[in-house]
N, CA, C and O atoms as a CHARMM CRD file, in Angstrom:
* protein
*
  372
    1    1 MET  N      0.84300  -1.21100   0.04400 PROA 1      0.00000
    2    1 MET  CA    -0.01900   0.04500   0.01500 PROA 1      0.00000
    3    1 MET  C      0.86300   1.18900  -0.00500 PROA 1      0.00000
    4    1 MET  O      0.59800   2.14900  -0.72800 PROA 1      0.00000
    5    2 GLU  N      1.91800   1.16600   0.75000 PROA 2      0.00000
    6    2 GLU  CA     2.81900   2.29800   0.80700 PROA 2      0.00000
    7    2 GLU  C      3.39300   2.64700  -0.49400 PROA 2      0.00000
    8    2 GLU  O      3.56000   3.81500  -0.84600 PROA 2      0.00000
    9    3 GLN  N      3.72100   1.53200  -1.27100 PROA 3      0.00000
   10    3 GLN  CA     4.38800   1.67400  -2.56400 PROA 3      0.00000
   11    3 GLN  C      3.41400   2.37600  -3.53200 PROA 3      0.00000
   12    3 GLN  O      3.82900   3.20100  -4.34600 PROA 3      0.00000
   13    4 ILE  N      2.14100   2.04600  -3.43300 PROA 4      0.00000
   14    4 ILE  CA     1.13200   2.67600  -4.32000 PROA 4      0.00000
   15    4 ILE  C      0.97200   4.16800  -4.01300 PROA 4      0.00000
   16    4 ILE  O      0.82500   4.98800  -4.91900 PROA 4      0.00000
   17    5 VAL  N      1.00300   4.50500  -2.71800 PROA 5      0.00000
   18    5 VAL  CA     0.92100   5.86000  -2.35200 PROA 5      0.00000
   19    5 VAL  C      2.18200   6.56600  -2.79000 PROA 5      0.00000
   20    5 VAL  O      2.11000   7.70200  -3.26000 PROA 5      0.00000
   21    6 GLN  N      3.30000   5.95700  -2.65800 PROA 6      0.00000
   22    6 GLN  CA     4.55800   6.56600  -3.01900 PROA 6      0.00000
   23    6 GLN  C      4.70800   6.73600  -4.55000 PROA 6      0.00000
   24    6 GLN  O      5.33200   7.69000  -5.01500 PROA 6      0.00000
   25    7 MET  N      4.11000   5.77000  -5.34400 PROA 7      0.00000
   26    7 MET  CA     4.11000   5.89300  -6.79300 PROA 7      0.00000
   27    7 MET  C      3.18300   7.10200  -7.23800 PROA 7      0.00000
   28    7 MET  O      3.55000   7.89300  -8.10600 PROA 7      0.00000
   29    8 ILE  N      2.02200   7.19300  -6.62400 PROA 8      0.00000
   30    8 ILE  CA     1.07300   8.20500  -6.88400 PROA 8      0.00000
   31    8 ILE  C      1.65000   9.61300  -6.54700 PROA 8      0.00000
   32    8 ILE  O      1.43900  10.61200  -7.23500 PROA 8      0.00000
   33    9 ALA  N      2.39100   9.58300  -5.43000 PROA 9      0.00000
   34    9 ALA  CA     3.15500  10.83600  -5.03000 PROA 9      0.00000
   35    9 ALA  C      4.12400  11.24000  -5.94000 PROA 9      0.00000
   36    9 ALA  O      4.23900  12.42100  -6.26700 PROA 9      0.00000
   37   10 ASN  N      4.92400  10.23600  -6.43300 PROA 10     0.00000
   38   10 ASN  CA     6.08600  10.49800  -7.34200 PROA 10     0.00000
   39   10 ASN  C      5.60700  10.74800  -8.79300 PROA 10     0.00000
   40   10 ASN  O      6.10600  11.64900  -9.46700 PROA 10     0.00000
   41   11 TYR  N      4.68700   9.98200  -9.23600 PROA 11     0.00000
   42   11 TYR  CA     4.23400  10.08000 -10.61600 PROA 11     0.00000
   43   11 TYR  C      2.90800  10.66200 -10.92300 PROA 11     0.00000
   44   11 TYR  O      2.48000  10.74000 -12.07500 PROA 11     0.00000
   45   12 GLY  N      2.25500  11.07400  -9.86400 PROA 12     0.00000
   46   12 GLY  CA     0.78600  11.60200  -9.97400 PROA 12     0.00000
   47   12 GLY  C      0.87200  12.74100 -10.93600 PROA 12     0.00000
   48   12 GLY  O      0.12900  12.67300 -11.91600 PROA 12     0.00000
   49   13 VAL  N      1.62300  13.73400 -10.82300 PROA 13     0.00000
   50   13 VAL  CA     1.73800  14.92900 -11.77900 PROA 13     0.00000
   51   13 VAL  C      1.89300  14.42300 -13.12300 PROA 13     0.00000
   52   13 VAL  O      1.17600  14.87200 -14.01800 PROA 13     0.00000
   53   14 THR  N      2.79300  13.49800 -13.36200 PROA 14     0.00000
   54   14 THR  CA     3.06200  13.06100 -14.68600 PROA 14     0.00000
   55   14 THR  C      1.83300  12.37300 -15.26100 PROA 14     0.00000
   56   14 THR  O      1.51000  12.57600 -16.43200 PROA 14     0.00000
   57   15 PHE  N      1.17500  11.60400 -14.50300 PROA 15     0.00000
   58   15 PHE  CA    -0.05300  10.87200 -15.04700 PROA 15     0.00000
   59   15 PHE  C     -1.12600  12.00400 -15.32700 PROA 15     0.00000
   60   15 PHE  O     -1.79800  11.95900 -16.35800 PROA 15     0.00000
   61   16 VAL  N     -1.27000  12.95900 -14.45400 PROA 16     0.00000
   62   16 VAL  CA    -2.25500  14.04400 -14.77200 PROA 16     0.00000
   63   16 VAL  C     -1.96500  14.79100 -16.10600 PROA 16     0.00000
   64   16 VAL  O     -2.85500  15.11100 -16.89400 PROA 16     0.00000
   65   17 ILE  N     -0.64300  15.03900 -16.28700 PROA 17     0.00000
   66   17 ILE  CA    -0.29100  15.69300 -17.54800 PROA 17     0.00000
   67   17 ILE  C     -0.49400  14.83100 -18.74700 PROA 17     0.00000
   68   17 ILE  O     -1.00200  15.29500 -19.76800 PROA 17     0.00000
   69   18 VAL  N     -0.10000  13.55600 -18.64900 PROA 18     0.00000
   70   18 VAL  CA    -0.36600  12.64900 -19.71700 PROA 18     0.00000
   71   18 VAL  C     -1.87900  12.50400 -19.94300 PROA 18     0.00000
   72   18 VAL  O     -2.29600  12.42700 -21.09900 PROA 18     0.00000
   73   19 ALA  N     -2.70400  12.46400 -18.91800 PROA 19     0.00000
   74   19 ALA  CA    -4.13300  12.35400 -19.06500 PROA 19     0.00000
   75   19 ALA  C     -4.61300  13.59500 -19.74600 PROA 19     0.00000
   76   19 ALA  O     -5.41500  13.44300 -20.66800 PROA 19     0.00000
   77   20 ILE  N     -4.22700  14.81800 -19.41600 PROA 20     0.00000
   78   20 ILE  CA    -4.68700  16.02100 -19.99400 PROA 20     0.00000
   79   20 ILE  C     -4.25000  15.98300 -21.50800 PROA 20     0.00000
   80   20 ILE  O     -5.02200  16.29500 -22.41500 PROA 20     0.00000
   81   21 PHE  N     -2.97800  15.58500 -21.70200 PROA 21     0.00000
   82   21 PHE  CA    -2.48600  15.59700 -23.05300 PROA 21     0.00000
   83   21 PHE  C     -3.38000  14.63600 -23.98500 PROA 21     0.00000
   84   21 PHE  O     -3.75100  14.99500 -25.10300 PROA 21     0.00000
   85   22 LEU  N     -3.68500  13.41200 -23.44200 PROA 22     0.00000
   86   22 LEU  CA    -4.46400  12.48100 -24.22100 PROA 22     0.00000
   87   22 LEU  C     -5.91400  13.06900 -24.34900 PROA 22     0.00000
   88   22 LEU  O     -6.48500  12.95100 -25.43300 PROA 22     0.00000
   89   23 TRP  N     -6.47700  13.63400 -23.40700 PROA 23     0.00000
   90   23 TRP  CA    -7.84300  14.22000 -23.50700 PROA 23     0.00000
   91   23 TRP  C     -7.77400  15.35300 -24.62100 PROA 23     0.00000
   92   23 TRP  O     -8.66400  15.46800 -25.46400 PROA 23     0.00000
   93   24 ASP  N     -6.77000  16.09900 -24.57600 PROA 24     0.00000
   94   24 ASP  CA    -6.69400  17.23900 -25.49800 PROA 24     0.00000
   95   24 ASP  C     -6.50800  16.68600 -26.94000 PROA 24     0.00000
   96   24 ASP  O     -7.05700  17.21100 -27.90800 PROA 24     0.00000
   97   25 TYR  N     -5.72200  15.62400 -27.02400 PROA 25     0.00000
   98   25 TYR  CA    -5.43000  14.99800 -28.34300 PROA 25     0.00000
   99   25 TYR  C     -6.73800  14.33600 -28.95500 PROA 25     0.00000
  100   25 TYR  O     -7.02100  14.47200 -30.14600 PROA 25     0.00000
  101   26 ILE  N     -7.46700  13.65900 -28.12400 PROA 26     0.00000
  102   26 ILE  CA    -8.80000  13.09500 -28.50200 PROA 26     0.00000
  103   26 ILE  C     -9.79400  14.11300 -28.93700 PROA 26     0.00000
  104   26 ILE  O    -10.48000  13.98300 -29.95100 PROA 26     0.00000
  105   27 ALA  N     -9.84800  15.18800 -28.08600 PROA 27     0.00000
  106   27 ALA  CA   -10.82700  16.32100 -28.37600 PROA 27     0.00000
  107   27 ALA  C    -10.42300  17.03500 -29.70900 PROA 27     0.00000
  108   27 ALA  O    -11.29500  17.40800 -30.49400 PROA 27     0.00000
  109   28 ASN  N     -9.13100  17.21700 -29.94800 PROA 28     0.00000
  110   28 ASN  CA    -8.68700  17.89800 -31.22900 PROA 28     0.00000
  111   28 ASN  C     -8.94700  16.92700 -32.31200 PROA 28     0.00000
  112   28 ASN  O     -9.31100  17.39200 -33.39200 PROA 28     0.00000
  113   29 LYS  N     -8.81800  15.66400 -32.18800 PROA 29     0.00000
  114   29 LYS  CA    -9.07400  14.73600 -33.25700 PROA 29     0.00000
  115   29 LYS  C    -10.61400  14.80900 -33.69900 PROA 29     0.00000
  116   29 LYS  O    -10.93700  14.82400 -34.88700 PROA 29     0.00000
  117   30 LYS  N    -11.43800  14.84900 -32.76100 PROA 30     0.00000
  118   30 LYS  CA   -12.89400  14.98600 -32.95600 PROA 30     0.00000
  119   30 LYS  C    -13.14200  16.25000 -33.70800 PROA 30     0.00000
  120   30 LYS  O    -13.80000  16.21200 -34.74700 PROA 30     0.00000
  121   31 LYS  N    -12.65400  17.36800 -33.24500 PROA 31     0.00000
  122   31 LYS  CA   -12.84900  18.68900 -33.84500 PROA 31     0.00000
  123   31 LYS  C    -12.31700  18.68900 -35.28500 PROA 31     0.00000
  124   31 LYS  O    -12.95500  19.18900 -36.21200 PROA 31     0.00000
  125   32 THR  N    -11.12100  18.10600 -35.42700 PROA 32     0.00000
  126   32 THR  CA   -10.52500  17.98000 -36.78500 PROA 32     0.00000
  127   32 THR  C    -11.47400  17.30800 -37.78500 PROA 32     0.00000
  128   32 THR  O    -11.70200  17.77100 -38.90300 PROA 32     0.00000
  129   33 ALA  N    -12.01900  16.15600 -37.28600 PROA 33     0.00000
  130   33 ALA  CA   -12.88700  15.38900 -38.14500 PROA 33     0.00000
  131   33 ALA  C    -14.18000  16.16200 -38.43900 PROA 33     0.00000
  132   33 ALA  O    -14.70900  16.13300 -39.55000 PROA 33     0.00000
  133   34 GLU  N    -14.67300  16.86500 -37.38300 PROA 34     0.00000
  134   34 GLU  CA   -15.88700  17.70700 -37.69200 PROA 34     0.00000
  135   34 GLU  C    -15.58000  18.89800 -38.67000 PROA 34     0.00000
  136   34 GLU  O    -16.40300  19.28700 -39.49800 PROA 34     0.00000
  137   35 ASN  N    -14.36100  19.43200 -38.51400 PROA 35     0.00000
  138   35 ASN  CA   -13.97200  20.50600 -39.40400 PROA 35     0.00000
  139   35 ASN  C    -13.76900  20.02300 -40.80600 PROA 35     0.00000
  140   35 ASN  O    -14.11700  20.72700 -41.75300 PROA 35     0.00000
  141   36 GLN  N    -13.25200  18.91900 -40.96200 PROA 36     0.00000
  142   36 GLN  CA   -13.01800  18.23000 -42.30100 PROA 36     0.00000
  143   36 GLN  C    -14.42500  17.98900 -42.97500 PROA 36     0.00000
  144   36 GLN  O    -14.61000  18.19800 -44.17400 PROA 36     0.00000
  145   37 GLU  N    -15.39200  17.53900 -42.12200 PROA 37     0.00000
  146   37 GLU  CA   -16.71400  17.32200 -42.68800 PROA 37     0.00000
  147   37 GLU  C    -17.36800  18.63900 -43.11400 PROA 37     0.00000
  148   37 GLU  O    -18.01300  18.70600 -44.16000 PROA 37     0.00000
  149   38 THR  N    -17.19500  19.71000 -42.27700 PROA 38     0.00000
  150   38 THR  CA   -17.72800  20.97200 -42.60300 PROA 38     0.00000
  151   38 THR  C    -17.06200  21.52300 -43.90300 PROA 38     0.00000
  152   38 THR  O    -17.71800  22.13100 -44.74900 PROA 38     0.00000
  153   39 ILE  N    -15.74800  21.28400 -44.01500 PROA 39     0.00000
  154   39 ILE  CA   -14.96400  21.79100 -45.12700 PROA 39     0.00000
  155   39 ILE  C    -15.50400  21.00100 -46.45600 PROA 39     0.00000
  156   39 ILE  O    -15.67200  21.59400 -47.52100 PROA 39     0.00000
  157   40 LYS  N    -15.74300  19.68300 -46.29700 PROA 40     0.00000
  158   40 LYS  CA   -16.18700  18.80900 -47.38900 PROA 40     0.00000
  159   40 LYS  C    -17.54600  19.39500 -47.83500 PROA 40     0.00000
  160   40 LYS  O    -17.75800  19.59900 -49.03000 PROA 40     0.00000
  161   41 ASN  N    -18.49900  19.67600 -46.85400 PROA 41     0.00000
  162   41 ASN  CA   -19.83400  20.25100 -47.19500 PROA 41     0.00000
  163   41 ASN  C    -19.69100  21.54900 -47.86500 PROA 41     0.00000
  164   41 ASN  O    -20.39400  21.83400 -48.83400 PROA 41     0.00000
  165   42 THR  N    -18.83100  22.32600 -47.40000 PROA 42     0.00000
  166   42 THR  CA   -18.66600  23.74100 -47.94200 PROA 42     0.00000
  167   42 THR  C    -18.12500  23.70500 -49.34500 PROA 42     0.00000
  168   42 THR  O    -18.51100  24.52400 -50.17900 PROA 42     0.00000
  169   43 LEU  N    -17.23200  22.76500 -49.62700 PROA 43     0.00000
  170   43 LEU  CA   -16.70300  22.64500 -50.93700 PROA 43     0.00000
  171   43 LEU  C    -17.75700  22.16700 -51.94000 PROA 43     0.00000
  172   43 LEU  O    -17.81200  22.58500 -53.09700 PROA 43     0.00000
  173   44 ALA  N    -18.61600  21.22900 -51.39600 PROA 44     0.00000
  174   44 ALA  CA   -19.69100  20.71300 -52.22900 PROA 44     0.00000
  175   44 ALA  C    -20.67700  21.90500 -52.61900 PROA 44     0.00000
  176   44 ALA  O    -21.15200  22.00000 -53.75100 PROA 44     0.00000
  177   45 THR  N    -20.93100  22.75200 -51.65200 PROA 45     0.00000
  178   45 THR  CA   -21.87400  23.91000 -51.87400 PROA 45     0.00000
  179   45 THR  C    -21.18900  24.80700 -52.88400 PROA 45     0.00000
  180   45 THR  O    -21.81000  25.24700 -53.85200 PROA 45     0.00000
  181   46 VAL  N    -19.90400  25.08300 -52.66400 PROA 46     0.00000
  182   46 VAL  CA   -19.18400  25.97400 -53.59000 PROA 46     0.00000
  183   46 VAL  C    -19.20800  25.47200 -54.95700 PROA 46     0.00000
  184   46 VAL  O    -19.43000  26.24400 -55.88900 PROA 46     0.00000
  185   47 ASP  N    -18.97900  24.13600 -55.15300 PROA 47     0.00000
  186   47 ASP  CA   -19.01600  23.48100 -56.38400 PROA 47     0.00000
  187   47 ASP  C    -20.40600  23.69300 -57.12800 PROA 47     0.00000
  188   47 ASP  O    -20.44000  24.03000 -58.31200 PROA 47     0.00000
  189   48 LYS  N    -21.46100  23.49300 -56.42700 PROA 48     0.00000
  190   48 LYS  CA   -22.81000  23.66100 -56.94100 PROA 48     0.00000
  191   48 LYS  C    -23.02300  25.12400 -57.40200 PROA 48     0.00000
  192   48 LYS  O    -23.60600  25.38900 -58.45400 PROA 48     0.00000
  193   49 THR  N    -22.48700  26.12400 -56.50500 PROA 49     0.00000
  194   49 THR  CA   -22.58000  27.51000 -56.74200 PROA 49     0.00000
  195   49 THR  C    -21.80800  27.83600 -58.04000 PROA 49     0.00000
  196   49 THR  O    -22.27900  28.61600 -58.86800 PROA 49     0.00000
  197   50 ASN  N    -20.62200  27.22900 -58.20400 PROA 50     0.00000
  198   50 ASN  CA   -19.83200  27.50900 -59.38600 PROA 50     0.00000
  199   50 ASN  C    -20.50600  26.99700 -60.62700 PROA 50     0.00000
  200   50 ASN  O    -20.37200  27.58600 -61.69900 PROA 50     0.00000
  201   51 ASN  N    -21.25800  25.86400 -60.49200 PROA 51     0.00000
  202   51 ASN  CA   -21.99000  25.30300 -61.65000 PROA 51     0.00000
  203   51 ASN  C    -23.04100  26.19000 -62.00600 PROA 51     0.00000
  204   51 ASN  O    -23.23600  26.42600 -63.19800 PROA 51     0.00000
  205   52 THR  N    -23.76600  26.72800 -61.09500 PROA 52     0.00000
  206   52 THR  CA   -24.87800  27.66800 -61.20600 PROA 52     0.00000
  207   52 THR  C    -24.39400  28.91400 -61.90900 PROA 52     0.00000
  208   52 THR  O    -24.99400  29.39100 -62.87300 PROA 52     0.00000
  209   53 ILE  N    -23.29700  29.42100 -61.40000 PROA 53     0.00000
  210   53 ILE  CA   -22.69300  30.68400 -62.04500 PROA 53     0.00000
  211   53 ILE  C    -22.25200  30.45600 -63.43700 PROA 53     0.00000
  212   53 ILE  O    -22.42600  31.32300 -64.29400 PROA 53     0.00000
  213   54 ALA  N    -21.66100  29.27200 -63.70800 PROA 54     0.00000
  214   54 ALA  CA   -21.25500  28.92400 -65.07200 PROA 54     0.00000
  215   54 ALA  C    -22.47800  28.86600 -66.00000 PROA 54     0.00000
  216   54 ALA  O    -22.43400  29.39400 -67.11100 PROA 54     0.00000
  217   55 SER  N    -23.55500  28.23700 -65.55500 PROA 55     0.00000
  218   55 SER  CA   -24.78000  28.21400 -66.32900 PROA 55     0.00000
  219   55 SER  C    -25.26700  29.59700 -66.62700 PROA 55     0.00000
  220   55 SER  O    -25.59600  29.89200 -67.77700 PROA 55     0.00000
  221   56 CYS  N    -25.33300  30.53200 -65.56300 PROA 56     0.00000
  222   56 CYS  CA   -25.77900  31.87600 -65.76700 PROA 56     0.00000
  223   56 CYS  C    -24.86900  32.61800 -66.66900 PROA 56     0.00000
  224   56 CYS  O    -25.37600  33.41500 -67.45800 PROA 56     0.00000
  225   57 LEU  N    -23.56500  32.44800 -66.64800 PROA 57     0.00000
  226   57 LEU  CA   -22.67400  32.98700 -67.59800 PROA 57     0.00000
  227   57 LEU  C    -22.89900  32.64100 -69.08800 PROA 57     0.00000
  228   57 LEU  O    -22.87200  33.48600 -69.98200 PROA 57     0.00000
  229   58 LYS  N    -23.13100  31.27000 -69.28000 PROA 58     0.00000
  230   58 LYS  CA   -23.45100  30.81400 -70.54800 PROA 58     0.00000
  231   58 LYS  C    -24.77900  31.44700 -71.08700 PROA 58     0.00000
  232   58 LYS  O    -24.87800  31.84700 -72.24700 PROA 58     0.00000
  233   59 GLU  N    -25.77100  31.51000 -70.19100 PROA 59     0.00000
  234   59 GLU  CA   -27.08300  32.13800 -70.64300 PROA 59     0.00000
  235   59 GLU  C    -26.81700  33.60400 -70.99800 PROA 59     0.00000
  236   59 GLU  O    -27.27200  34.09000 -72.03400 PROA 59     0.00000
  237   60 MET  N    -26.06900  34.31000 -70.12100 PROA 60     0.00000
  238   60 MET  CA   -25.73500  35.73300 -70.44400 PROA 60     0.00000
  239   60 MET  C    -24.91300  35.88400 -71.73500 PROA 60     0.00000
  240   60 MET  O    -25.11800  36.85000 -72.46900 PROA 60     0.00000
  241   61 GLN  N    -24.02100  34.99000 -72.02100 PROA 61     0.00000
  242   61 GLN  CA   -23.33000  35.05100 -73.29600 PROA 61     0.00000
  243   61 GLN  C    -24.28900  34.91400 -74.44300 PROA 61     0.00000
  244   61 GLN  O    -24.21500  35.66400 -75.41600 PROA 61     0.00000
  245   62 GLN  N    -25.23500  33.91400 -74.33400 PROA 62     0.00000
  246   62 GLN  CA   -26.21100  33.77600 -75.45100 PROA 62     0.00000
  247   62 GLN  C    -27.05100  34.97700 -75.57300 PROA 62     0.00000
  248   62 GLN  O    -27.36700  35.38600 -76.69000 PROA 62     0.00000
  249   63 GLN  N    -27.43700  35.57600 -74.48700 PROA 63     0.00000
  250   63 GLN  CA   -28.29300  36.74800 -74.55400 PROA 63     0.00000
  251   63 GLN  C    -27.50400  37.89000 -75.17600 PROA 63     0.00000
  252   63 GLN  O    -28.05900  38.66600 -75.95300 PROA 63     0.00000
  253   64 ASN  N    -26.20700  38.01000 -74.84800 PROA 64     0.00000
  254   64 ASN  CA   -25.35600  39.03400 -75.45700 PROA 64     0.00000
  255   64 ASN  C    -25.31000  38.92400 -77.08200 PROA 64     0.00000
  256   64 ASN  O    -25.44900  39.84700 -77.88500 PROA 64     0.00000
  257   65 LEU  N    -25.08300  37.57600 -77.34000 PROA 65     0.00000
  258   65 LEU  CA   -25.05500  37.27200 -78.83900 PROA 65     0.00000
  259   65 LEU  C    -26.28800  37.65300 -79.49900 PROA 65     0.00000
  260   65 LEU  O    -26.21500  38.23800 -80.58000 PROA 65     0.00000
  261   66 ASN  N    -27.51600  37.36800 -78.92800 PROA 66     0.00000
  262   66 ASN  CA   -28.79500  37.60800 -79.41900 PROA 66     0.00000
  263   66 ASN  C    -28.89500  39.24900 -79.53600 PROA 66     0.00000
  264   66 ASN  O    -29.30300  39.80900 -80.55300 PROA 66     0.00000
  265   67 THR  N    -28.51000  39.86500 -78.47200 PROA 67     0.00000
  266   67 THR  CA   -28.62200  41.38900 -78.48500 PROA 67     0.00000
  267   67 THR  C    -27.70200  41.92900 -79.62400 PROA 67     0.00000
  268   67 THR  O    -28.10100  42.84500 -80.34300 PROA 67     0.00000
  269   68 ALA  N    -26.58800  41.41800 -79.77500 PROA 68     0.00000
  270   68 ALA  CA   -25.60400  41.89900 -80.83000 PROA 68     0.00000
  271   68 ALA  C    -26.24500  41.65800 -82.18100 PROA 68     0.00000
  272   68 ALA  O    -26.20000  42.52900 -83.05000 PROA 68     0.00000
  273   69 LYS  N    -26.84900  40.48000 -82.37700 PROA 69     0.00000
  274   69 LYS  CA   -27.50500  40.20600 -83.70800 PROA 69     0.00000
  275   69 LYS  C    -28.65700  41.17500 -83.89200 PROA 69     0.00000
  276   69 LYS  O    -28.80300  41.73900 -84.97600 PROA 69     0.00000
  277   70 SER  N    -29.50200  41.39500 -82.84900 PROA 70     0.00000
  278   70 SER  CA   -30.61400  42.36100 -82.97800 PROA 70     0.00000
  279   70 SER  C    -30.11500  43.78600 -83.26600 PROA 70     0.00000
  280   70 SER  O    -30.77800  44.54100 -83.97800 PROA 70     0.00000
  281   71 LEU  N    -28.98700  44.14200 -82.73200 PROA 71     0.00000
  282   71 LEU  CA   -28.49200  45.43800 -83.02100 PROA 71     0.00000
  283   71 LEU  C    -27.93700  45.60000 -84.38700 PROA 71     0.00000
  284   71 LEU  O    -28.00000  46.66500 -85.00100 PROA 71     0.00000
  285   72 GLU  N    -27.34000  44.41300 -84.88900 PROA 72     0.00000
  286   72 GLU  CA   -26.90100  44.37700 -86.30100 PROA 72     0.00000
  287   72 GLU  C    -28.09300  44.51800 -87.28200 PROA 72     0.00000
  288   72 GLU  O    -28.04800  45.29100 -88.23900 PROA 72     0.00000
  289   73 LEU  N    -29.12200  43.76200 -87.00900 PROA 73     0.00000
  290   73 LEU  CA   -30.36500  43.84300 -87.81400 PROA 73     0.00000
  291   73 LEU  C    -30.96200  45.31000 -87.83500 PROA 73     0.00000
  292   73 LEU  O    -31.35100  45.84700 -88.87200 PROA 73     0.00000
  293   74 LEU  N    -30.99500  45.88100 -86.62800 PROA 74     0.00000
  294   74 LEU  CA   -31.52500  47.25200 -86.50900 PROA 74     0.00000
  295   74 LEU  C    -30.67200  48.20900 -87.25600 PROA 74     0.00000
  296   74 LEU  O    -31.20800  49.11200 -87.89800 PROA 74     0.00000
  297   75 GLN  N    -29.34500  48.07300 -87.21800 PROA 75     0.00000
  298   75 GLN  CA   -28.46500  48.95800 -87.95600 PROA 75     0.00000
  299   75 GLN  C    -28.60700  48.81600 -89.42200 PROA 75     0.00000
  300   75 GLN  O    -28.58400  49.80800 -90.15000 PROA 75     0.00000
  301   76 GLN  N    -28.76500  47.51700 -89.91800 PROA 76     0.00000
  302   76 GLN  CA   -28.99200  47.33700 -91.32600 PROA 76     0.00000
  303   76 GLN  C    -30.45300  47.90200 -91.77800 PROA 76     0.00000
  304   76 GLN  O    -30.60300  48.46600 -92.86200 PROA 76     0.00000
  305   77 GLN  N    -31.43400  47.71500 -90.92400 PROA 77     0.00000
  306   77 GLN  CA   -32.67700  48.42300 -91.26200 PROA 77     0.00000
  307   77 GLN  C    -32.60100  49.91600 -91.33300 PROA 77     0.00000
  308   77 GLN  O    -33.15200  50.53100 -92.24600 PROA 77     0.00000
  309   78 MET  N    -31.93900  50.49500 -90.39900 PROA 78     0.00000
  310   78 MET  CA   -31.68900  52.00600 -90.35300 PROA 78     0.00000
  311   78 MET  C    -30.93600  52.46800 -91.61900 PROA 78     0.00000
  312   78 MET  O    -31.22300  53.50700 -92.21200 PROA 78     0.00000
  313   79 GLU  N    -29.93100  51.60400 -91.99900 PROA 79     0.00000
  314   79 GLU  CA   -29.16200  51.92300 -93.19200 PROA 79     0.00000
  315   79 GLU  C    -30.07100  51.91700 -94.49500 PROA 79     0.00000
  316   79 GLU  O    -30.04100  52.79600 -95.35700 PROA 79     0.00000
  317   80 ASN  N    -30.84700  50.83900 -94.50600 PROA 80     0.00000
  318   80 ASN  CA   -31.79900  50.74000 -95.58000 PROA 80     0.00000
  319   80 ASN  C    -32.81800  51.83600 -95.68900 PROA 80     0.00000
  320   80 ASN  O    -33.17500  52.29800 -96.77300 PROA 80     0.00000
  321   81 THR  N    -33.27200  52.23600 -94.52400 PROA 81     0.00000
  322   81 THR  CA   -34.19600  53.37600 -94.37700 PROA 81     0.00000
  323   81 THR  C    -33.52400  54.63800 -94.93600 PROA 81     0.00000
  324   81 THR  O    -34.07800  55.36600 -95.76000 PROA 81     0.00000
  325   82 ASP  N    -32.34300  54.84400 -94.45600 PROA 82     0.00000
  326   82 ASP  CA   -31.57000  56.06800 -94.82700 PROA 82     0.00000
  327   82 ASP  C    -31.38500  56.10700 -96.44100 PROA 82     0.00000
  328   82 ASP  O    -31.51900  57.14900 -97.08200 PROA 82     0.00000
  329   83 LYS  N    -31.07700  54.91100 -96.99800 PROA 83     0.00000
  330   83 LYS  CA   -30.94000  54.87200 -98.39300 PROA 83     0.00000
  331   83 LYS  C    -32.31900  55.16100 -99.15200 PROA 83     0.00000
  332   83 LYS  O    -32.35900  55.89200-100.14200 PROA 83     0.00000
  333   84 LYS  N    -33.33900  54.59100 -98.66400 PROA 84     0.00000
  334   84 LYS  CA   -34.58900  54.88800 -99.27900 PROA 84     0.00000
  335   84 LYS  C    -34.99900  56.39400 -99.23500 PROA 84     0.00000
  336   84 LYS  O    -35.52400  56.96700-100.19000 PROA 84     0.00000
  337   85 ILE  N    -34.69100  57.01800 -97.96300 PROA 85     0.00000
  338   85 ILE  CA   -34.91900  58.38700 -97.81200 PROA 85     0.00000
  339   85 ILE  C    -34.12500  59.28400 -98.76500 PROA 85     0.00000
  340   85 ILE  O    -34.61200  60.25800 -99.34000 PROA 85     0.00000
  341   86 ASP  N    -32.73600  58.82900 -98.89300 PROA 86     0.00000
  342   86 ASP  CA   -31.89300  59.58900 -99.81700 PROA 86     0.00000
  343   86 ASP  C    -32.44600  59.46400-101.30800 PROA 86     0.00000
  344   86 ASP  O    -32.45700  60.45800-102.03300 PROA 86     0.00000
  345   87 ILE  N    -32.87300  58.30800-101.72100 PROA 87     0.00000
  346   87 ILE  CA   -33.46600  58.07300-103.03600 PROA 87     0.00000
  347   87 ILE  C    -34.64600  58.95600-103.23600 PROA 87     0.00000
  348   87 ILE  O    -34.79500  59.62300-104.26000 PROA 87     0.00000
  349   88 LEU  N    -35.53700  58.94800-102.17900 PROA 88     0.00000
  350   88 LEU  CA   -36.74900  59.84300-102.30500 PROA 88     0.00000
  351   88 LEU  C    -36.40400  61.34500-102.41600 PROA 88     0.00000
  352   88 LEU  O    -37.01400  62.08100-103.19200 PROA 88     0.00000
  353   89 ILE  N    -35.38400  61.78400-101.60000 PROA 89     0.00000
  354   89 ILE  CA   -34.96200  63.17500-101.68900 PROA 89     0.00000
  355   89 ILE  C    -34.34400  63.49200-103.07200 PROA 89     0.00000
  356   89 ILE  O    -34.51800  64.60000-103.58100 PROA 89     0.00000
  357   90 GLU  N    -33.61800  62.52100-103.68400 PROA 90     0.00000
  358   90 GLU  CA   -33.02200  62.83500-104.95500 PROA 90     0.00000
  359   90 GLU  C    -34.10100  62.86700-106.03900 PROA 90     0.00000
  360   90 GLU  O    -33.99600  63.64100-106.99100 PROA 90     0.00000
  361   91 ARG  N    -35.11400  62.05100-105.90700 PROA 91     0.00000
  362   91 ARG  CA   -36.20900  62.12800-106.87800 PROA 91     0.00000
  363   91 ARG  C    -36.96000  63.51100-106.76100 PROA 91     0.00000
  364   91 ARG  O    -37.40700  64.10000-107.74600 PROA 91     0.00000
  365   92 GLY  N    -37.05100  63.94700-105.54000 PROA 92     0.00000
  366   92 GLY  CA   -37.86300  65.18400-105.24600 PROA 92     0.00000
  367   92 GLY  C    -37.07800  66.30700-105.88100 PROA 92     0.00000
  368   92 GLY  O    -37.77500  67.23900-106.28200 PROA 92     0.00000
  369   93 ASN  N    -35.78700  66.41200-106.05600 PROA 93     0.00000
  370   93 ASN  CA   -35.00900  67.54400-106.57700 PROA 93     0.00000
  371   93 ASN  C    -34.95700  67.52500-107.95900 PROA 93     0.00000
  372   93 ASN  O    -34.34400  68.40400-108.56500 PROA 93     0.00000
């Protein structure tokens, strides 16, 4: 019995430090696993968001092409109208 008390007296602080170290190690392992899961979920969400943004950009690109084509057609129509007006003015003189 005296030996046990003496061992606790001699090594008690060491055991407490080791126990605290192990407890901290295990707690950090759990937190790390939780953080990795959170990061994994966040990356999946970011990936979905990137795909959505890519789709929106493709749609915007198509709309821009449509707008450009519409403007070209409008410009051609205006040029044709100007030519017709010029012809009418020349006939009037």
